[in-house]
C-alpha positions as CSV (number, residue, x, y, z in Angstrom):
1,M,0.0,0.0,0.0
2,R,1.4,3.4,-0.9
3,W,1.0,6.6,1.0
4,P,-1.6,8.9,-0.7
5,G,-0.1,10.8,-3.5
6,A,2.8,8.4,-4.1
7,D,3.9,7.7,-7.6
8,S,4.6,4.2,-9.1
9,G,8.0,4.2,-7.4
10,G,6.5,4.9,-4.0
11,R,7.7,8.5,-3.7
12,L,5.2,11.3,-2.9
13,G,4.2,12.8,-6.2
14,T,4.4,16.2,-7.7
15,L,3.6,17.5,-11.2
16,D,6.0,16.4,-14.0
17,R,8.8,18.9,-14.3
18,V,11.7,19.9,-16.6
19,T,15.0,21.4,-15.6
20,V,15.3,25.2,-15.6
21,D,17.7,27.8,-14.3
22,R,16.8,29.3,-10.9
23,G,14.9,32.5,-11.1
24,G,13.9,35.2,-8.7
25,W,10.9,34.2,-6.5
26,L,10.4,37.4,-4.5
27,T,8.2,39.1,-7.1
28,R,6.1,42.2,-6.9
29,N,3.0,40.1,-6.4
30,V,4.6,38.2,-3.5
31,W,5.6,41.4,-1.8
32,V,2.3,43.2,-2.3
33,L,0.1,40.2,-1.4
34,S,2.2,39.5,1.7
35,V,1.9,43.1,2.9
36,V,-1.9,43.0,2.2
37,S,-2.1,39.8,4.3
38,L,-0.1,41.4,7.1
39,L,-2.5,44.4,7.3
40,Q,-5.6,42.2,7.1
41,D,-4.4,39.8,9.7
42,T,-3.5,42.7,12.0
43,A,-7.1,43.8,11.8
44,S,-8.5,40.3,12.3
45,E,-6.2,39.4,15.3
46,L,-6.9,42.7,16.9
47,L,-10.5,41.5,17.3
48,Y,-9.9,37.8,18.0
49,P,-8.9,37.9,21.7
50,L,-11.4,40.6,22.6
51,L,-14.5,39.3,20.8
52,P,-15.5,36.6,23.3
53,I,-15.2,39.0,26.2
54,Y,-17.2,41.6,24.2
55,L,-20.0,39.2,23.4
56,T,-20.4,37.9,26.9
57,A,-19.4,40.8,29.2
58,V,-20.6,43.8,27.1
59,L,-23.5,42.5,24.9
60,G,-24.7,39.9,27.5
61,A,-24.6,36.9,25.2
62,P,-24.3,33.4,26.7
63,P,-21.1,31.4,26.1
64,S,-22.9,29.2,23.7
65,V,-23.3,32.2,21.3
66,V,-19.6,32.6,21.2
67,G,-19.2,29.1,19.8
68,A,-22.1,29.6,17.4
69,V,-20.7,32.8,16.1
70,E,-17.3,31.4,15.4
71,G,-18.7,28.1,14.0
72,A,-21.0,29.9,11.6
73,A,-18.2,32.2,10.5
74,E,-15.6,29.5,9.9
75,G,-18.2,27.3,8.2
76,A,-19.0,30.2,5.8
77,A,-15.3,30.6,5.1
78,S,-14.8,26.9,4.3
79,L,-17.8,26.7,2.0
80,T,-16.7,29.8,0.1
81,K,-13.2,28.5,-0.3
82,V,-14.5,25.5,-2.1
83,A,-16.6,27.7,-4.4
84,S,-14.0,30.4,-5.0
85,G,-11.3,28.1,-6.2
86,P,-12.9,27.2,-9.5
87,L,-14.0,30.9,-9.9
88,G,-10.4,31.9,-9.7
89,D,-9.4,29.6,-12.6
90,R,-12.4,30.7,-14.7
91,F,-12.3,34.5,-14.1
92,A,-9.8,37.3,-13.3
93,R,-8.3,36.7,-9.9
94,R,-7.5,40.2,-8.8
95,P,-11.1,41.4,-8.6
96,L,-12.0,38.3,-6.5
97,I,-9.1,39.1,-4.2
98,A,-10.1,42.8,-3.8
99,T,-13.7,41.8,-3.2
100,G,-12.7,39.3,-0.5
101,Y,-10.6,41.8,1.3
102,G,-13.3,44.4,0.9
103,M,-15.9,42.1,2.5
104,A,-13.5,41.4,5.4
105,A,-13.1,45.2,6.1
106,L,-16.9,45.6,5.8
107,G,-17.4,42.8,8.2
108,K,-15.2,44.3,10.8
109,L,-17.1,47.6,10.6
110,I,-20.4,45.7,11.1
111,V,-18.9,44.0,14.2
112,A,-17.8,47.4,15.6
113,A,-21.2,49.0,15.0
114,A,-23.2,46.1,16.3
115,G,-25.3,46.8,19.4
116,A,-26.3,43.1,19.9
117,W,-24.8,39.7,19.3
118,P,-26.8,39.0,16.0
119,G,-25.0,42.0,14.5
120,V,-21.7,40.6,15.6
121,L,-22.7,37.3,14.0
122,A,-23.6,39.0,10.7
123,G,-20.3,40.9,10.7
124,R,-18.2,37.8,11.4
125,V,-20.0,35.9,8.6
126,V,-19.4,38.7,6.1
127,D,-15.7,38.9,7.2
128,R,-15.2,35.1,6.8
129,L,-17.0,35.0,3.5
130,G,-14.5,37.5,2.3
131,K,-11.7,35.3,3.6
132,G,-13.0,32.3,1.8
133,L,-13.5,34.3,-1.5
134,R,-9.9,35.7,-1.6
135,G,-7.8,32.8,-0.4
136,A,-7.5,30.5,-3.4
137,P,-7.2,33.2,-6.1
138,R,-4.6,34.9,-4.0
139,D,-2.6,31.7,-3.5
140,A,-2.8,31.0,-7.2
141,L,-1.4,34.5,-8.0
142,L,1.4,34.0,-5.4
143,V,2.9,31.2,-7.5
144,D,2.1,32.6,-10.9
145,G,5.3,32.2,-12.9
146,I,7.3,30.9,-9.9
147,D,9.5,27.9,-10.3
148,T,8.3,24.8,-8.5
149,A,11.6,24.7,-6.6
150,A,10.9,28.1,-5.0
151,R,7.3,27.7,-4.0
152,G,8.1,26.7,-0.4
153,R,9.9,30.0,0.1
154,V,7.1,31.9,-1.5
155,F,4.4,30.5,0.8
156,G,6.9,30.6,3.7
157,F,7.5,34.3,3.2
158,H,3.8,35.0,2.8
159,R,2.9,33.1,6.0
160,A,5.6,34.9,7.9
161,M,4.2,38.3,6.9
162,D,0.6,37.2,7.5
163,T,1.4,35.8,10.9
164,A,3.4,39.0,11.8
165,G,0.0,40.6,11.7
166,A,-1.2,38.0,14.3
167,V,1.6,39.3,16.6
168,I,0.9,43.0,15.9
169,G,-2.9,42.8,16.1
170,P,-3.3,41.5,19.7
171,L,-0.7,43.9,21.0
172,L,-2.5,46.8,19.3
173,G,-5.7,45.5,20.9
174,L,-4.2,45.4,24.4
175,A,-2.8,48.9,23.9
176,G,-6.2,50.2,22.7
177,Y,-7.9,48.5,25.6
178,E,-5.7,50.5,28.0
179,L,-5.9,53.7,25.9
180,F,-9.8,53.6,25.9
181,D,-10.0,52.9,29.7
182,H,-10.8,49.2,29.3
183,R,-13.7,49.8,26.9
184,I,-13.8,47.3,24.1
185,A,-16.3,48.9,21.8
186,P,-14.0,51.8,20.6
187,V,-11.1,49.3,20.1
188,L,-13.1,47.4,17.6
189,Y,-13.2,50.4,15.2
190,L,-9.4,50.4,15.1
191,A,-9.5,47.1,13.2
192,V,-11.3,48.8,10.3
193,I,-8.2,50.9,9.5
194,P,-5.7,48.2,8.5
195,G,-8.6,46.3,6.9
196,V,-9.3,49.2,4.5
197,L,-5.6,49.7,3.8
198,S,-5.3,46.1,2.7
199,V,-8.0,46.6,0.1
200,L,-6.3,49.7,-1.3
201,L,-3.0,47.8,-1.7
202,V,-4.6,45.2,-4.0
203,I,-4.5,47.9,-6.7
204,W,-0.7,47.2,-7.1
205,V,-1.2,43.4,-7.7
206,R,-0.4,42.4,-11.3
207,E,-2.3,39.7,-13.2
208,T,-1.5,38.5,-16.7
209,K,-4.5,38.1,-18.8
210,R,-5.2,34.5,-19.6
211,P,-6.5,33.4,-23.0
212,R,-10.2,32.4,-22.7
213,E,-9.5,29.0,-24.1
214,S,-7.1,28.3,-21.2
215,R,-9.7,29.0,-18.6
216,P,-11.8,25.9,-17.8
217,P,-15.5,26.1,-17.1
218,V,-16.2,26.5,-13.4
219,L,-17.0,22.8,-12.6
220,A,-14.8,21.3,-15.3
221,G,-11.7,22.4,-13.4
222,L,-12.6,20.2,-10.5
223,R,-13.0,17.1,-12.7
224,Q,-9.5,17.8,-14.2
225,L,-7.7,17.6,-10.9
226,P,-5.4,14.5,-11.0
227,R,-5.7,11.5,-8.7
228,R,-2.4,12.2,-7.0
229,Y,-3.9,15.6,-5.9
230,W,-6.9,13.9,-4.4
231,R,-4.8,11.3,-2.6
232,V,-2.7,14.0,-0.9
233,V,-5.7,16.1,-0.1
234,A,-7.4,13.0,1.5
235,A,-4.4,12.4,3.7
236,L,-4.0,16.1,4.8
237,V,-7.7,16.5,5.5
238,A,-7.7,13.2,7.5
239,F,-5.0,14.8,9.7
240,A,-7.0,18.0,10.0
241,L,-9.7,16.0,11.8
242,V,-7.4,15.9,14.9
243,N,-6.1,19.4,14.5
244,F,-8.7,21.3,16.5
245,P,-9.0,25.1,16.7
246,D,-6.3,27.0,18.7
247,A,-9.0,28.5,21.0
248,L,-9.1,25.1,22.8
249,L,-5.4,25.2,23.3
250,L,-5.7,28.6,24.9
251,L,-8.5,27.3,27.0
252,R,-6.2,24.6,28.3
253,L,-3.6,27.2,29.2
254,N,-6.2,29.1,31.3
255,E,-7.1,25.8,33.0
256,I,-3.5,25.2,34.1
257,G,-3.0,28.7,35.6
258,F,-2.7,31.3,32.8
259,G,-4.6,34.5,33.5
260,V,-6.3,36.5,30.8
261,A,-3.2,38.6,30.0
262,G,-1.1,35.5,30.1
263,V,-3.3,33.7,27.6
264,V,-3.2,36.7,25.2
265,L,0.6,37.0,25.5
266,A,1.0,33.2,25.0
267,Y,-1.1,33.6,21.8
268,V,1.2,36.4,20.7
269,G,4.3,34.3,21.5
270,Y,2.9,31.4,19.5
271,N,2.3,33.6,16.5
272,A,5.8,35.1,16.9
273,V,7.4,31.7,16.6
274,Y,5.1,30.8,13.8
275,A,6.0,34.0,11.9
276,L,9.8,33.5,12.5
277,A,9.8,29.9,11.5
278,S,7.6,30.1,8.4
279,Y,10.2,31.3,5.9
280,P,12.9,28.8,7.1
281,A,10.4,26.0,6.9
282,G,9.5,27.0,3.3
283,A,13.1,27.3,2.3
284,L,13.8,23.8,3.8
285,A,10.8,22.4,1.9
286,D,12.5,23.7,-1.3
287,K,15.8,22.1,-0.3
288,L,14.3,18.8,0.8
289,T,10.7,18.2,-0.2
290,P,7.4,19.6,1.1
291,P,6.3,16.2,2.3
292,T,9.5,15.8,4.4
293,V,9.1,19.2,6.1
294,F,5.4,18.5,6.6
295,A,6.2,15.3,8.4
296,I,8.8,17.1,10.6
297,G,6.0,19.5,11.5
298,L,3.8,16.7,12.6
299,V,6.5,15.6,15.0
300,F,6.3,19.1,16.6
301,F,2.5,18.8,16.6
302,A,2.6,15.6,18.5
303,V,5.1,16.9,21.1
304,G,3.1,20.1,21.5
305,Y,-0.3,18.5,21.9
306,L,0.9,15.6,24.1
307,G,3.0,18.0,26.2
308,V,0.2,20.6,26.8
309,G,-2.2,17.7,27.6
310,L,0.1,16.3,30.2
311,T,1.8,19.3,31.9
312,T,0.5,21.6,34.6
313,N,3.6,23.6,34.7
314,T,3.2,27.1,33.2
315,V,6.9,27.4,32.2
316,A,6.7,24.1,30.4
317,A,3.5,25.2,28.7
318,W,5.3,28.3,27.3
319,V,7.9,26.1,25.8
320,L,5.3,23.7,24.4
321,I,3.3,26.6,22.8
322,A,6.5,27.7,21.0
323,V,6.9,24.1,19.8
324,Y,3.4,24.2,18.5
325,G,4.3,27.4,16.6
326,V,7.0,25.5,14.8
327,F,4.5,22.9,13.8
328,T,2.2,25.5,12.2
329,A,5.1,27.0,10.3
330,C,5.8,23.5,8.8
331,Y,2.1,22.9,8.2
332,D,0.3,25.8,6.7
333,G,2.6,27.3,4.0
334,V,4.4,24.1,3.3
335,G,1.0,22.3,2.8
336,K,0.0,24.9,0.2
337,A,3.4,24.6,-1.5
338,W,3.0,20.8,-1.6
339,I,-0.5,21.1,-3.2
340,S,0.8,23.7,-5.7
341,T,3.3,21.2,-7.1
342,L,0.7,18.6,-7.8
343,I,-1.4,20.5,-10.4
344,P,-0.8,22.7,-13.5
345,H,-1.0,26.5,-13.5
346,D,-4.5,26.8,-14.9
347,L,-6.0,24.7,-12.0
348,Q,-4.1,26.3,-9.1
349,S,-7.0,28.2,-7.7
350,S,-9.4,25.3,-7.9
351,A,-6.9,23.0,-6.2
352,Q,-6.1,25.4,-3.4
353,G,-9.8,26.2,-2.9
354,V,-10.9,22.6,-2.5
355,F,-7.9,21.7,-0.3
356,Q,-8.4,24.7,2.0
357,G,-12.2,24.4,2.1
358,L,-12.1,20.7,3.0
359,S,-9.4,21.3,5.6
360,G,-11.5,24.0,7.1
361,F,-14.5,21.7,7.4
362,A,-12.3,19.1,9.0
363,V,-10.9,21.5,11.6
364,L,-14.5,22.4,12.4
365,G,-15.3,18.7,12.9
366,A,-12.2,18.4,15.1
367,G,-13.5,21.3,17.2
368,L,-16.8,19.6,17.7
369,W,-15.5,16.3,18.9
370,A,-12.8,17.8,21.0
371,G,-15.3,20.2,22.6
372,F,-17.6,17.3,23.4
373,L,-14.8,15.3,25.0
374,W,-13.1,18.3,26.7
375,G,-14.4,17.8,30.2
376,A,-13.0,19.7,33.1
377,A,-9.3,19.8,32.0
378,G,-9.2,19.0,28.3
379,Q,-6.5,16.4,28.6
380,L,-8.2,13.6,26.6
381,P,-8.7,15.4,23.3
382,L,-5.1,16.7,23.4
383,L,-3.7,13.2,24.1
384,V,-5.8,11.6,21.4
385,S,-4.8,14.2,18.8
386,G,-1.2,14.1,19.8
387,G,-1.0,10.3,19.5
388,V,-2.7,10.3,16.1
389,G,-0.5,13.1,14.9
390,A,2.6,11.0,15.9
391,L,1.3,8.1,13.8
392,F,0.8,10.4,10.8
393,A,4.3,11.7,11.3
394,V,5.9,8.3,11.4
395,G,3.9,7.0,8.4
396,L,4.8,10.0,6.3
397,L,8.5,10.0,7.3
398,I,8.8,6.2,6.5
399,W,7.3,6.5,3.1
400,N,9.3,9.6,2.2
401,F,12.7,8.2,3.2
402,V,12.3,4.4,2.5
403,A,10.7,4.7,-1.0
404,P,12.9,4.4,-4.0
405,K,14.8,7.5,-5.1
406,G,14.8,9.2,-8.5
407,S,11.1,9.7,-8.7
408,D,8.8,12.6,-9.1
409,V,9.7,14.9,-6.1
410,P,10.5,18.6,-6.3
411,N,14.2,19.6,-6.1
412,A,16.1,22.9,-6.3
413,N,16.4,22.8,-10.1
414,T,13.0,21.9,-11.4
415,V,9.7,23.5,-12.4
416,D,6.4,22.2,-13.8
417,R,6.0,22.5,-17.5
418,S,2.8,24.4,-17.2
419,T,4.4,27.5,-15.8
420,R,7.1,27.9,-18.5
């Protein structure tokens, strides 16, 4: 039995490639879209730690509403990702990206202006619909004309910039909370500013006009995705079923002794590690292979989840949250880079949209079963997920290193034919 996505020789597959000279990967689009993501994530993460408190303490919503709001928002994002992928292959991508970021900025304004929790729900859904709409077309433009051998660095750089916003945002939120005398409502309006700036920057994104005959009909693109793509997606989505939302990890920190400020700072620290490690992880994926680095990331996942599940020591928990940040760096951008090597240029948006949408639904499912089994301390879900993650890591490492050499795996001197 072969690992999903393996070729006939047993190695994990990528798109057929031909040898080319190395080219520059830090293009104008990579720069602009990375700064756009930094600004939008600053806006989003400014809200994230404050919103549960705002809903319950200010608007008087019960805790169940917090879960319902986030569940509806993330469900909307996942559904839109699946739909937006084929749209990005059929139509111009830049308008879809601009519309997505515009909806996110509008959603943040709706949240800030809401006087009751249904208004917050509406704002969060609009925000996440925008996230789902922009993601796949943006990721397709990020690798437009980029050698296969450099895509790990492209996604690594983008994730580093994006996650830097997740460090800046919560810190700005805490500063605004103090500045406005511990009133949350005025702080929410601050998030609109970087959100609007991110939309304006999309003007500088370049998109090469594609011939109409090269653009597949909306649903036809999905039917053209190769089997190796579906095998890899099946494996990654299966893992996502044990990768539950980070909010539960933060809840575990609170349960072992972290105060509110401590939880927020731990979240900032996690994102700082994630941001710092994202580009090195992407560069390593280009030097080795994306599956290898992804498997290494799963080792960090297992250590992080098992450790947080077992420890009651706050110092050890800080270390383990940093370990978990390294996992995310080896998982998010590297996973997208891996997917991008499996399909031709004209199907990039469809492939990324389906992968990210299905992964989002899987994470939602993980949150449901983990929340149901959480109990008083949350140890059981963490230990189950950590153990399953360790099994995934071992399986992927074995297949990647034991399988015969000389097969279809990306290296530093290759690129897929479709991007030439």
